[in-house]
N, C-alpha and C positions, 0 to 999 in steps of 0.2 A: 464455532463459526461454520456456517454451511458451505461457503465458497471462499476458502482461504487463497484460492488461485487468483481472485479478482478483487475482492473487497477488503477494506480495512475499516474497522470501527473508528469513528471519530467522536471523541469526547473531550472533556475539559483537561484530561491528562496528556493528550497528544495534540490538541488543536493548535496551540501557539506554534509549536515546532513544525507541524505539517504546513501551516499557512506560510511560514518563512521559507521552507524548502520548496513548496509548490508555487510560491509567489501569489498567494491568494489573500485578498483583503478580508473576505467574510464568506461563511457558508451558512445561508439562511434556509435552504430547502434541499430536498432530495435532488432536484434538478441541478442546483449548484454543485452538490456532491458529484453527480454524474459528469457534469461538464468539466469541473476543475480537477478532481482527484482521479476519477476513472480514465478520462481521456489522457491526462498526463501520464499515468502509469502505462497505458496501452501504447504510448509513443516512445517509451524508454527502450534503450538498447537491451537492457537486461530482461525486459518483459518479452521481447521478440526473439530472444536467443533460443536455440533448440534445447529440448530437454536432454540433460546429460545421459550418457550411456553407461556411466560408472555404477557405483554401488547403490543399493537401496537407500542408504542414508543421503547420498547426494540427490537422488531423485525426489525423495520426500522433502528435502530442503528446497529444491527447485519448485515443487508443487505448492509449497507454502510461502513462496518468496514475497508475496504482497503482504500476507499476515505478519511477516517479520518487520515490516515498516512500523507497526505499532510498538514493537519492542525497541526499535531504534529511536523512535520519537516520543516514547513515554516519559513523562516528567512527573515524578512522585510529588504530591502536594503536601 
């Protein structure tokens, strides 16, 4: 993933859970993705928190915090 700091891949394995979490009925286009997913993320407290000054591991986790959403919402078919 080129930008794990901002984008999450949306596919059949995570779409249902993401729609429930983000309160989205459907995602039909890139514009929908930007409006519903990206705007929601950018308005979350955890997105706007400062980068931790702790260990490299904590900083790498913070840098990839959006990509982690896929792991949380992934449902194996």
